[in-house]
N, C-alpha and C positions, 0 to 999 in steps of 0.2 A: 639329305632331307628326312626330317623326323616326320614319321607316319604312324598312324595306329592300324591295327588290323581291319577295323571297322571302314576306315577311309580306303585302305587298298581295296576293300571288297567293292567299295562304291565306285572304283575305277575299272572294275573288270567286266567283261562281255563273257559270260560263261554259256554253256551248253553241250550239245554232243553233234557231231556231224559223221558219226560212224556209218559206214554202209549198211549195217545190220541193225542200226538202232530202232528199237521198238517205241511204242507209244508208252509204255511204261518207262523206258529211258528217258523220254521227252517230260514225262510227268517228274521224275526225279528231279530233272535239271531245273524245272519250274519251281519246284519246292526249294531247291539249293537257291536259286536267284532271289526268291521271296525271303527266305530265312536270312541270307547275308545281306539283302537290299543291294544286288548286285547292279550295275548300270544298265546291262542290257542282257538279252537272251539271244542264243541262236539254235536253231533247230533245222532238221530235214525240211526241206521246201514244201512238202506234202502236209505238214503239221502247220502251215503260216496261220490259217485262219483260227485252228484250235488254239494255237499258243497265245494269238492275239486276244482272244477272248479270256485266257485264264490269266493274263496280265493286267487286265482292265481295272483300273484305279489303283494300281500298284505303284505307278510312276517309274516303272521298269519298261525300256524300250525292247522292241522286237527287231533283230537285225540279222541279216545273213547276205551272201552274195547272191546276185542275179544272174550270175553267168559261170562259165567253166573256169577253173584254176590257172589256165594260161591265157585268159583273156582273148581267145581265138574266135569266139563268137561273132557274127557279123553285128554291126553297130544296131542294125534295125531290130535284131533278137534281142540285145541288151535293152534297147529302149522298151520294147514291148513288155519284156520280164520286169523292169522296174516299175512301169506303170500297173502291171497285173499284180505284182505282190504287194504295192502300195494298196491297191483296192482291197486285199485281202487282210490288211492289218499291219504290214511291215511299217515300222516308224523310223527305222534308219536303214538306208541303202549301202550296200557295199558292191563295188565293180571291182574287176581285175584289170591291170593294164594290159593291153594287147603286146604280148612279149615278142611275137613276130614281126610287128611293126617296130617296135623299137630296136630290136637286135638287126632290122634291115635299113635302119636309118630312115624309116618313113615317119619322121617326126611330126609332119602336119598330119597324116592321118592317126597317128597314135593320139595326139592331143584331141582332135576332133572327135574321137571314139569317146574319150573321157567327158568331154564337154557336152555331147549329145545325151548322155545318162543325166548329168546335172540339169540340163534343160527339160528333161523329162518327167522330173519329180518337183514336189512343192519346193519354192525358193527358200522356205525355212526349215526344210528338212535335212537332217544330218547326212552327209554322204561321205564315205571313205573309199578311198582307192589302194587297193593291194598291189604293192609292185615286185614283190618277190626278190628281196634284196640278197639273197644267197647266190643268185645267177647273173647279178649286175655288176659292172665295173664301177669304181667311184664316179666316172664321168657320167655313167648312165643312170646312177643314182642321183646325180644332179640334175641331170635332164628331166627323169621322171618326176621328181620332187616339184621341180618347177612347173612342170605340165600340170600337176595338181593343183598347184597355187593359182596358176593362171585359169584353169578351169573353174574356179570356185570350190575346190573339194574341201572339206572341213578336216579330214584327218587323212594323211598319208599312213597306211598300214604296211608294215615290213613284210608279211608273207603270211603263210598258212602252214609252215612246217614241211611242205613237201619236199622242199629242195635243201633242207638244213635249218639250222638254229638262227635266230636273231643276234647279231653281235653288237656290242657298244659302238664298235667303230662305224658300222652302217648307220646306226642312229644318230652318231655325231655329224656324218656327212648330210644326213636329211635335215637334222636341226640346224647345220649352218646354213644349208640352202634356204629352208623356208622362213627363217628368221622370224618365226612368231605368226607368219601369216597363214599357217595351217598347223593343227595340232598332231601329234604323233602317236600311233598305236603300235606298240610291241607285241609281237604274238610268241606264244610258248611252243613247245616246252621251253622250260628254263633250267639251266644247269644247276643254279643255287640261287638262294635268296640274295646273294651279292650281285647277280645280273639284275634282279629287280631294282635294288638299291641304285644300281649304275644307271639304270634307263630312267629312274625318277630323277636323278641329278643331271642327266641329260635333257630333260624336259618331257618325257613321256607323260601323257594324261590318260592313256587307256591301256589295258591289257586284255589281249585275246588268249584265253586260257581255259582248259577243262574245269569242270566242277571239282574234281578232285584235286587237282593242283592248286586251284583257288582256295579251298579249305586248308591244304597243308601250308600254303605261304601265308593265308591269314594267321594262322595259329602263331607261326614261327615271327612273323612281323609284330604281332601284338606281344608275344613273350619278349622280343627285342626292346619294344617301347616300354613295356613295365619295367624291365631291367636296366634301362638307359643305355643300351648298347648302340643304338643309333647315332651317327653323327651328323 
């Protein structure tokens, strides 16, 4: 896939989720998102209203997960959090699949947990479900991806880096399962720009990435584009 640096940046969700992130760090990420016209911004939850106000009129969305990274929160908590942060200005909602339910073979409960969040937010609001691909078997990848499609999720997101890197193999399994019925978001860190090109070829339309990585790969991709090195 041939792509410019600008186009790549427009497919990126950038920000900070560091435990010790400060308001100054959030301001830096807001500035980067605006400068490169990123697709969306993620911040610590306590800055939701602040970031939403800073992004007004830019066309840049505000997104982050409304639950813990293992998805273990009870469904009622996820529903409340989704509604609460939408009230504060969140314009794209991310949830995590309940890994305990999935690994226990409790597929009905796992699916209903995703569906409850989908029903709790506006029908036209983008929802992503993070499935943590590094800890899933191929069969679990297929099951999780199909649940997302059946629940009306817009994006299947590969992970958050907690358990390892996103692989092209995992993205291919997801793509083969969703068959275009949901989009795919791949999350960094990325080993090299070759991974990004591979994910694009496999159909990824979003990238979750730090500001620093986005800037680095923006420059590499633009240089490749100008030099005709992309295929």
